[in-house]
Every structure is written in C-alpha cells, then in structure tokens.
N, C-alpha and C positions, 0 to 999 in steps of 0.2 A: 504494500500500500504506500502511495506517495502522499506525504503530508507537507503542507506549507505552514510554517509558523511565521506570523507577521507581528513584530513587536514594536509598539510605539516608542519604547525607550529601551536602551540596552547599554552594556558596558562600552566605554569606560565609566559611564555614570553608574554608581553603585545603587543597589536597592533589592528588596526582596523579590519583586516581580522578575527582575533579570536573573536572579539566582534560580528561581523556579523554572523559567523558560530554558535556561542552559541545562539544568540537571535533567529535566524530563526529556529534552531533545536528545541529550547524550544517551540516556537509558533506552529510549525508544529505538534509537539507531542500533544499539547493541542487541535489541530484541528483533531486529530484522526489518524495521520500517525504514523507508527512504525519507529522511527529514531534511527539508531545506528551510533555513531561516532567512527571511527577507527583512532587510533593514533599510531605514531611511538615511542612515549615516554609517560611516566606517566604524569598526570596533577593534579593540585591542586583544580580543579573545583569541587564544591559540590552542587551548586545551579542548577543542571541540571534535566530536566524532561526526557531527552533522555538517552539511555544507552551508556556506553563507553566501547570499546574493545581496549585493548593495544596489538598491533601486536607483534609477536615473534621477538624480537630484534636480537637474534643470527643469525637466518636464513636470515633475511633481510640484516643484515650487511655483512654477508658472500657473498651473491649474489651481493650486492652493490659494495663491494671491488673489486671483480673480474671484474665486468663490468666497473667501473669507472677508476681503475688504470691500468688494463691490457686489457680492451676492450674484455674480454672473457665472453660470454653469458653462464651462468650456471643457467638460469631461471628454468630449469627443476627441480632443487632442491626445488624450491618454489611451484611447481605445486601441490603436494599432500596437502601441508598446505592450499593453497588458495582454492583448491577443497573442503577441509573439511569445510572451512568457508562458501563457497557457499551452501553446503548441509545443514549445521547447521542453517544458518540464512535466507536462501531462499530470498535473496535480489532481488528486482525488478529492481532498478536503483542504480548505483554507482556514486555518485556525488563528484568529486574532487575539492578542493579549495586550493589555494596557493600551486602550484606545486613545488616539488623539484625532485632531481634525483631518489629517491626511489619511488616517485609517478609515474614517467614515467615507471619504471620497473613494478609496479603493474598494471598500465593501459594496458601494452602490454600483461601481463599474463591473465588479465580478458578478453581482446578481443580474446585471443586464445580460451577461453571458451565461446565465443560469448555472452558476457554480455553487457548490455546497460550502456554506460559511458557518463556522462555529466561533463564538466570542466568549472570552473570559475577562471579566473586569477585575481590577486589582485594588480599587480604592478611590484614588483621586479622580479617576476617569468616570466615576458614577456617584460617589458619595459627596455630600455637602455638609459643611459645618461653618455657618456664617460667623460664629463667634471668633474663629481663628482664620477666617478668610480662606477656607480650604475647599477645594473641589473645582474641577474644570467646568462643571455645570453652572457655576456662578457667572461664567461668561455666557451671555444669552445666545450668541451665535453658535457656540458649541452645543448648548442645551437644545436649541431648536433643531439643529441638524441631527443630533443624536436621536431625538424622539421620532423624527421622520424616518430614520434608518432602522430602528429597532424591529419594526414589523417585517422587514425584509430578511432578517437573519434566521437561519434554519434552527440552530440550537444555541443555548447558552449554558456554559458550565459555571456554576457559582462556587466560590471558595469558602463561603461562610453564609450563615443565615442572614447576616446583616446585608450582604449583597443580594441575596434572594429577595428580601423584603423590599429593597430598592427597586429591583426589577419588576416585582408584582405591582408596586406603587406606580411604576411607569406604564403599566398596562400590558406587560408581557404575560402571555398565557402560561400557566404552570406546566402544561404539557411540554413546553419547550425547554424547561429548566432541568438540569442534571447536576447533582452534587459532585463536585470534584475539588477537594480541598488542596491546599499546599502540602508539600511533602518534604521529608528529610531522609537522607541515606543513613538509616540507623546502623547498618553494618560498618560504615566508616567510623562512626562515633565509638562503636564497641571495640575498636582496635586500640584505643587509648585509655589508660587507667586514670581514675580520679585520684587526686592527692588526698592523703589522710589529713583532714583539717580539724579533727575532733579535739586535738590538744593545742591547737593554735590559739594564741591569746588575741589574735586580730580577727575581726569579722570581715571577711573578704566579699565585697559587693561587686557586681558587674552589671553594666548596661551596654547593649550594643545597638547603636542608633546613629544615623547620620545627623548632621547639625541642621535640624529643622526645629528651631527652638520651641515654638508654641505647639506644633503638631506632636512632637516627640516629648514634650513636657520638660525639656532641659532647663527651662526657666525656674523649675521647682527645686532643682538640686541644691541651691544655696540655702533655701529655707529648711529643707530636710537636714542638711549637714549642720546647720546652726543648732537645731534641736538635738541632734546626736551628740554634738560637742558639749552642749549644756548638760546632757545626761551622762557625760563621761564614757561614751562608747568608743572603744579603740577599734577603728575601722580603716580600711583602705578600699577606695572605690575606683575600679577600672571603668573607663568610659571609652568605648571603641567605636569608631565610625568615621565616615567621610566628613571632613571639615570640622571635626570636634576640636581641632587645634584652636578654633576661635573662642572656645571656652576660656582659654588662658589669657584672653584680652580683658576678661572680667576681673576686677580688683579682688573679689573674694577668692577666686581660683588662684590668683597670683600669690596672695597672702597665705593660703592654705595648700600650697602646691604639694606638700608632703603627704597630704591625705588622698591624693589622686594619682592615677596612672592613665594619662590621656594618650590614647593611641589613635592617630589620625585615620588610618584605614589598614585593613589586612587584605591585600589583593590575592587572587588565585590565578596564576598563569601556568602552573605546572602540575596541578592535580585535576583528575577527571571530573570530580564533583565538588561543589561548594558545600559548606565553608572549607577554607583552607585548614589543614591540620594545626597550624599555629593558633588559629582562633578556637578550635576545639580544645586545645590545651589551656587556653585562657578560661574557657567555660569550666573545664574540669578542675581548675585550681581555685574555684569560687564557691562560697557558701550559699549565696542567694542572688538571684537575678532580680534587679529592680526595674520594673516597667512603669514609666511615667506618661506614656502616650495618651493623648486626649481622645484620639480616634484611630482605629485600625480596621482594616477589612479582615485580615488574618495575619497576625504577627509571625513572620517566619522565624524571628529570633526566639519566640516563645518555644516553638517545637525544637529548635536547636538547643536551647537551655535544658528542656525536659529530656531530650535525648542524651544529655550529659549528666542526667540525674541531679540537676540543680533546680530546686523549687523556685517559684516566682512569687514575688509580692507585687501586686498591681491594684490600681484603682479599678473598680467595677465599671464596665462600659462596653461600647461596641468593639468587637474583635477580641477582647480579653475574656469575657464571660464564657465564650464557647470552648475555650481551651483550658483556662485556669479554673480549677475546681477547689473551692475554699476548703482548707484543712485536709485536702487529699493530695494535690500536687502543688499547692501554693496557698497564698493568703489573699483574699479579695477585700478591699477597703472601699467604703462609700466614696463616691466621686468628690474630689477636692478636700477630703478630710485629712489634711496634712498631719495634724496632731496624732490622730489614730494610726496613720501610716508610720510615723516615727515611733510611736509607742510599741507597735508590733515588732519593729526592727530591734528596739531596745530589749524586748522580751526574748527574742531569738538570741541576741548577744548574751543574755544571762543564762539561757538554756538552749544550746544548739540541738538538743534532742528533738525539739519541736520540728526542725526541718530534716533531721536525720531520719525520722520516722516516715518522712514523705518520699525519700529518694527512690525506693523501688516503685512506688506509685507513679513517679514522674515518667519513667520509661514505659510502663504498662499503659499509661494514659494516651500515649501517642503512637502506638503500634499501628493504628488504623491510618496514620499519616506516612507510613513507610513508602519510600520511593518506588520499590518494586510493586507493592500493592496498588499504588496509584497508577503506575505505568500500565499494568494489565487492565485496570479499570478503564483507562483512557482508550486503549486499543478496542475494548468492547464497545465503547461509545462510538468510535469511528466506524466499526463494522456495521453497527445498526443504522448508521446514517448513510453509509456508502451504497 
C-alpha cells in the first residue's frame, strides 16, 4: 500500500506532532508500507526509513497568496503539478497531519481528483483558547476555509477526546471519526535503566516543553519555585526544550541558576525513533514530571515520562485528564491552584513512597499507546478505507 503523509510542520522545528509523524512513518515503512512524506519546506531529518518529497515552493506560495490575501481561487495553476505527483507516485491514501492553510488548498485539489484523504489534527490546527491567544482558528480566514473543507474529507483520526469533541462541534459526523492516539516506542525506553533515586536527598523534577511561555505554563515556574524554596524543599528542576534558553533572561532564573538545568533542545539525527536516548536518560534520572501546560491535545511528553516510569503532576485540563490518572500514574490538581500544586510536591519530597508506588502503574497505563500497537491499528484503518 502506498501512503502519503503531508505534514504542515516538520523538523527542524521541534514538536510532538513531528515526533509522531516521523516515528509512525518509520515503523510503517518497516512493516512493508510505501510511505512518502510530502513537505512544504526542507528538513534536516536523516534518520528516516521513508522517502521525503519537498513540494514546489513557488507554485504553492503563489496559489496560497492569492487565496489567503485576496480570496481568489487560482487552484487550477496547481492542478497539473498535483496530477503529475498522483501519476508518478500512485498514492492510495493521502494522510494529512497538523493542518495549515496550504494543507487545506491541497486537500481541496486532491478531492477534485477524487483521492482518498485522511486528516489528523494535533492541537493548534483545531483547538482555540482565546485567553492565551492560541489556535489557528482565531484567524477567520483559516477558520472559514477549514469549515468548508471538513465535509470533503473521507476520515478523521483523532488523538484524544478533546479533538473528537472539537470535530463533533464543527459538524463532522461521528461515523467519520476513528480513534488513533499518539504513541511511544516502549521497547526503546525499556533498554535503559532508571536511576535509584530513593536515597537521594534532592527531589529531581523534569519538564520537557518548548518555550511557548503561556501555552506550556512556563510563566508559572517562578511562583512554584518560590513556594518550594519557602518550604525548604531541596530540588533540582530540569527544563528541556527548544528555546528554553530564554528562561535564563529572567532575573529569577539568573539568581537561582543553581536550582535549574536548562537544556535548550535534544535533537535526534542518529537514532531511528524519537526521543533520543539522551532524553530518555534524563527522564529516567527524574523523580517527577511537572506538567504546567494550559492546553494540550495529547501531550507526547506525558507518555514519554510514563514510559520511563516517572509519575506526572499536572493541572487538570484538556489533554492531561485523558492520560494522567490521579493517584494511579500521577497527581491531578485543580486548574490554577498553585498552592495545592506546590503542597503536593512538598509532600512527595517528604515521602517519595507516594510516587514510588505509582511507577509500575505508569508503564501499564500507556501500553495501549505503544508504537507497534498503533502502527497495526493504522494499517487496519487504511485497509478499510482503500
């Protein structure tokens, strides 16, 4: 079977959607599918089993500019180019992930040629949170174009109930929706041992998130740390992610640099699956994963942490409640309750048995998100549609 993956965003820009697309494409290729990843821009990825095709930037940009800025449809200019791709690669199913405006243009053209289209939303491409100015749909042009395109799509795979609810709200019929969550390569995590932290006098915290201060809740770190310091908690907090170096521009982080290990990013250019083993080792040398995100569709870092047998403390909310189960594989705190959040960390510091008792539950709770399980499920989805 020949499958096209079309990603609205990809490496070198880091993110959970990119990790998922790469991992599943690599695994499906190993399982015998012919996977071609179509991109709007060049990538730095070299550890791919799948093929990469960079789309013609000039013609796409021209059609995009007329549609976006003037609402003039000159899609016919793209038709010969797309038809050439169709004939050359003989794709059975076109699977879009992380939509953008250009993706919507391409979907409309493919449907004019009666091609099978599957779409997976990853968060910002469908979710809205006006309080933090989050979501492509806050842009009326994208929102209108998206709504007119949805009815043409053959199937939607949704990564979480949050995304499913958004699709139903937008009028997508439930018969078109198929659950297909994000995944993690559990086998890779099991190759590395966890450090024995029971006797450590330091509480080792970890957060993995790019520097999107409001969305990822990184603006809350100072408040939490001040409370922990006041309660005399001896802690070290690793914060790993793209552009997290900007945290060090904050006076508090500069003054308390000894409390943090800020790692700008851990790339993966030499291992078949994400995350890189160096990041896995950071997870496995931690006591507790601290999630501060205000909104998520499906936190990839959650299942990476749980695959490392590291429980999660998180505010209750979209994306977290589906994965983090209170007192089973983590601790859920009412939204914005910083004092209770800090109090729970203090209690864990006084008694690490609270989280040690959860470690086996962590791994058991995410076996349904294993990469192999998801890969075979996706093959079944394609077979039923083809």
